[in-house]
N, C-alpha and C positions, 0 to 999 in steps of 0.2 A: 242646325232644326229646320226642318221644311213644314211650311204653312201653306195650307189649300182650303179652299171654301167651295162646298158640294151641295146639292139637296139633302134635305132629311130623310135618312135611313133609319133599318133598324137595327139596333144597339148589336156592335159586333164585338171580337174581342179586343182586350187593352182596357183603358180608362174611358170611362163615358161620363162628361162633366154638365151637369143641370143645376139650378140655381132657386134660392129661395128670396123673397123680398123680406123685408124685416117684418117682425111678428110671425115669423114662420110662415108666410103665406107662399106656397108652392106656384112655380111660373108651370105654366101649361106643359112644358115638358117635362118638368121634376114631377106634377102629376102624372102624367102617362106613363112615368119609370115606377110612380108607386103603384099605379093598378096593375102594372106588368109582372110587378115583385112582389105581388100579394101585401103591400102595405109597408114593406120593409124600408122604404125611407122614411115615410110616418114613424114608425116604432124607433128607429136611428135617432130620431128627433127627440121623441120622447125620452130615450134613454140617456142623450147626452142635452141635458138644461142648459147647459152653456151655450149651444149653438141656438141662437135668436133669430138668424139671417142677418147680422148686423153686416155692414160692407167689408169684404174681404175675409169673412169667417170661413172656415174650412171644416168640412164634416167629411170623414171618408167610410164607405159603407163596402168592405171588403167582402167577395164569393157572393153577391147578390144573386137569389135564386130568379129562375124566369126568364132570362137574359143571359146573352152570350158574353157579355162585359166582365172581365174580373174584377172589375169594381166601380161604382160609383162614387163620383166625388161631390157632392152638395156645396156648393158657394155661395155666401150671401153677398146680396146684392143691396142690401139696406133700404131706405126710402126710395120707391120709384123717383121722385121728385130730385133726387140726389145722382141722380144716374147721367153725370158731365160726359163729355169726352175725355176728359181729364182722368176721372175715376175709373171708366170703363179701360182707360190705359193701364189703372195700377191695379184693377180687378186681374188683368191678363199678365200682368207681372206677378201678383200671388199665387196664380194658377200655376204658371211656370216654374217657381221657384217651388213650391210644394212637389209638383211632377218629378222634378229632377232631385228632389230629397228623399221621394220614396220609390227611385229605381222603375220610374214608369219609364218605357221606349214610346208608345203610342197611345197617344189620347183623342178622344173624340168631345168636342164642345157643341152641345146643342144650343143655340143661340135665340132666342125670343124675349123680346122686352115688353114690359105692361105697355098697354096703350096710353096711360098718362106720363109716360117716361118723357124728359124731353130729347130725348136722340133714338132715331128710329132703330130698329133692328139690325140692318144692313151695316149702318153707319157702325152702331155700338159693336159689330161682330168686327167690324176691321180695328176699331181702337183697340179691343181686348187683342186681338192679333200683334199689333203693334207692341203693346204693351209687354206682351209674352216674349217677343224680340229683343226687346229692348233691355227685359230682366234675366234674359239666358245667355248674355254676352259673360265669357269668362277669357281672362288673360292668362294663359297657359304655355306659353313659349317656352320657359325654362324650367318647367316642370318634368323629371325624369322618374321620380319614384313614387309617384300618387297612387295611393290606395284604389283599388277598384271601387269602393265605396264614397269615394270623393269626388271621382269624376263624374260629369253629366251625363245622364242616360238619355233624356228625351230625343226622338229622333224626328217624329211627325206630330204635327196636332192639326188636326183635320176640324174647320167650323162647317157645322151644317145649320142650312136655315132656308127659309122659304125663296129667299131673292140673294141665291151666291154670286151672279154676277153682280151686280149693286154691292155687296159686300168688295168683292175683288176689284172693281173700278176703285172704290174708295180707298182699301190697303196700296194700292199701287202708288196713292201720290204720298203714302207714311212710308213704303220700304226703303225709297233710299236714304230718307232721314234716318231711320235706323242704321242704315249702313254707314251713314256719315257720323253720327253718333259713336259706332265703334271703331270708326279710323281715329276719331279723337282721343278715345279710352286709349287704345296702342300707341298712341304717339305719347300720350303722359304716363303711360305704365313703362315704359319704355328706361331700363339704365342708363346713367349717363356717359358709361364708357361704351354706350351702343349707339345712342341717340345724342350725338354732339352739333353744332350747327351744320357742317356740310352734309352731313349723314341727314340730318332733318331735311335739308334743303332737296337733297336726292329725292326721300320718300315724295316730297311734295310732286316730284316730273311724272310719277305715276298719273298723277290727277289729269293729266292731258286726255288719257283714256277716257273721261267723263265730260270732255269739250272746253276745258278750263284753258286758257292760256296761263304758262308758268314764266317767269322771267327769273333769275337767280343772279344777284348783285353780290360779285365777291369784293373782299378788302381793298384792290385796286379800285374798284368802281366807287366803293362808298367813300374812299380816299378824293377821288377826284369830284363827285358830287358836295362833299364837306361834310358827312356826318360824322362831326367831330366828338359830339356827345356819346352817340352809340359807338364808335368805335373806342374811346377810352375807356367803357367798360371791359370789354374782351383784352387790352394789353397785357394783361398778367397770365393770359393762357395760351398754350401753344396750340390751340384749335383757333382757327381763324372765325371771324364772324362772317353773317351773310343776311341778308334780308330778299326775302322771298317777295313777289307780287304775283298774286294770283287772280285772274280777269274773267269776269262771266260777262257776256253780253247776249242777254236773253230778251232785252226790251224790244228788239230790232228796229234800234232808233240810236242816235248818238246823246240821248238823253245822259245828264249827269247822274254819276253811280252813287250807289250806297255804300259808303266804305268802312269796311273795318280792319280794326288794327290790333296786333297782338302780341305782347309781349312774352319774347321766347326767349329765357336765360335757361339754357340747357341744363344748367348746375351752377348753383349760387351759394358760394362758400362764404360771402361777405366780403370778398379780397381782401385787402391789407385791414378791414376794421371786419376780422373774422370773427365769425360766428362762432356760438357754443358749441362743442361736438355733439351733445346730446339731441338728437334728433335732425342733425344736419343730412341724413341719409333721405329725409323727405323733400331736399330743396332740389331733386333730380324734377320735381313737377313744378319747379318756378315757371317753367314755359307753358303752363295749362293755356293761358291766353292765347298763345299761339297756334296750341292744340286747337281750341276751340274756334278761332277762325278759320283753320284749314277744315276742320270737320263743317262749319257752317257755309262754307263755299263748296266743298263737296256735296253737301246736300241741295243748294239751289240749282247746280249743273247735274245731278243726278235726276231730278225732278223737273227739269228744265224750266225752273222760274220766269217769267217774265218780267225781269228787272236787270236793271245794270248793275253790277257790284263789283267791286275792287276789296281785295284782301289782302292785305300787307303787314306781313312779319319780321321782327326784329330776333334774328337769332343769335345769342352770344354767350360765352362761357366767363363767369365771374371769379376767377381765381388770384391767390397772392402769389407774387414773383418779383424779382427787381425789377419787371418792366410794367409791374402794375400800377395803375394809377393809385396817388396817396392822398389821406385828409390832409385840405388843404390846396391842393391843386387847383387850376384855372382850367375849364375847357370851354370850346368854343363850338358851339351848336350849330346845327344847319340855318337855323334862322339868322344866325348872326350874335345871337344873345350870349352873353358870359356866363358861365356856371362856377361857381365856388363849391368845389365837393368837401362837404364837411365831412361826411359818412359815406366809405364805398359800398356799405351794404344798401344805402337808399341808390340801387343802380337801375331799378326798372325805369324811375321817370326819364334817367338820361337815354335810356334805349328810346321809350315813348314821344320824348319830345322832338327830335330828329325825323321820327316818322309822319309825325301829325305834320309837321311842317313840310316834309315832302310830299303827303297825299294832296293839301290844299294846292301846293303849287302845280304840281302834275295833274291833279285830275278835277280841280273844282268840284267836289262831290257834293250833292243835296245834303247830307248828313253825313259825320263821323262818329262812330262807336269803338271806342278802345276796351279791350278786355285785358285785365292783368291781376297778377295773384300779386298784389303792390304793398299790403302794409299787413303786419302781424295786429296793428291796432284795429282794422275793421273787424278781427274774431274777438276783441274785445268789445268791441262798441255792438256787433249783430251776430256772435257764435258763429253757427255752421248751418242755418236755416234761412238767411237771405244775404246776397250780395249788398254791396254798397254800391248805392248808385248817386252820381255826380253830372250836374249838367248844366249848359250853360243855355237851353233852350226848354221852356216848361212842357210845349209841345211833344218835344221828343222825348222827354221825361217821361211823360205819360202814356205813351206808343210804347215804352219799353215796360213799364210796370203794366202794362194789360197784357202783352206778350209774357209775361213773366206769371201773370195769373192764370193764362190762358194753358201754359205747358206745365206748371208746379216749379219753373225754375225763378224762383222769386227774387224779387231786388224791394230794399228800403233804401228812400232818396234822403242823401243826408245834407246840410247845409254848406255854403260857401259864401265869403264876402270879404270884402277889402281888409276887414282886422285880419282875418286868417293871412291873407296875402302879404300885408306888413311884415308876418314873421318870417318872412323867408329871403327879405331885403340884406345884400350882403354889404360890407363894408368896403370891399375892394374887387365885388365884380356887379353885374345885374342881378344876379340873386343867389341864392344857396341853396342846395338841394337837400337840404333838411332845416328846421328850425332851431331854435336855442334850448328848446325844452319837448318833452314828451308829450306834448299835450296836443290832442286833437291830430294824431298823426296822419289817420286816413284823409281827412280833411285836407292836410299841408299838403300830400302828395296829390291830390286833385287840385289846389290850387297851384302848385309848381306847372301842372300839364296845361292848365287854363291860361297861361302867360304865352303859350305857343299855339294857341287857337285865336283864328280872327274873325270873319263875321259866319263861318259856316255852323249850323247848328251841331254841339257838339255834346257825347256822354261819355262817360269814365265808368265801367263796372268794375270794381274792385272784388273780385272772386276767390279773394285769399283763403277765406273760410269755406269755401263750397265746391274748391275743383277735386278735393279728397274726400272721400268717406271713409270714415272709421267703422261703419259697421254696413251690413246691407241694408238697400231700400227697396222700395217697393217696384222701381223702375230702373235697378243696376244695383250689381253686389257691391260690397267694399273695394275702394280702393278708388280708381281715376271715375269722375262722374261725367266727364265733358260738359260741363254747364257751360250755357251758352250757345251751343249748337241748335239745339230746340227754339231756345228764346229768338235767334238769329233769324230762324228759318219763319218762325211766325210772324216776327215784326217785317220782314221783308213781302210776308205774304197777305198782311192785313192792310200795312201802309204805304207800301212802296211800288208794288208791283201793277203794271199796265191790265188796264180790264178789258 
């Protein structure tokens, strides 16, 4: 879909989108169209009593008289004081979904915000276009027999307003982030027979075009480094493990980076602790943390963020075989600490613990944030509306929470503490990878990781409940969400970029 910004012009062929505030208060553009069509907008509202101008409501008016447009689409803005950047993005997403669902090929949006809105028209236009781009995403790589009515149709969205240059400038800040979200969604959507650790690492190589430095560590290198916990997870697979290091040097100095760390289990059978068959196909997206970090690094590079950042991905496949690690095995992590593996399906923490040590030793970061589909328990606790947040640093936790509120990728902080930590003490090693019961499973996973964190501010974001959507949302279709890309971009912009 092509997006353009131009001056306001007379209505032309295609769909014309105008807006109504709450209680059917038409914007200036909608009032003009109502006049040009001889009151057709007002009559349509009268005939549609359920349309009141609430945010994201849609009222389509086909074949309007007096103008060249094929149809007028009236979209609800809701109360003026609720027109935040995020809500404008959601409006764009709702508009894009409606246009594609109704076979529109070309659409024009007349953007005009009320004077008492907390966002000006140019900024709102850019956010609406950004949201439309996010919602228009499709993963169609393996569809060969789609019916014509199932295919997206929207080719061009033109946003018309008084100051198109200002809107274009604001959109240029957002467009690379939308592209990065698509990169992450593509990665998470791929089947495991296509995207295994080595292939994931190959995909990362293409990010050099954005200015990222890309380093791939193979199993021989990981053996030399001493990543015994990470390597143990992949022992049962015929696919070799990889670690990818993505580096962005945007601060213009040698200041310590923001470190983003992603769990990348490209398929998780559970290993010897085999998962039940039902739903196992979902485990292709057990690498969503690595996908999110890849997308976040692409976003920072794409918009030339003034920050130093490093993204580290642990890419493994967890399979059962004669070489697989067994329950009861003891593995030695990069930190030197030993782990008794009680459950081989608690493998993500074994990957992350070595990455946490590696990042601290090599980069001495300002802060570390890891993203992982770590536990099913976090879904029991929080459902699919919030990611679980755990942190060693209150300031970092609040920064992540603010970034989540701003982007709609919301998190909920959960507790940690010494009492939980005692639950993973082992009789024969430094720790076990799970507790002796099923209590507080997401907390136990975070508590395990904390044993590998030194003085660096650290946060763990458990995205198991939010990495994959079962139904369409305002900013994305059902499927991979790329949760974490926009959150990390906002986190870097608001709290870590040089001014």
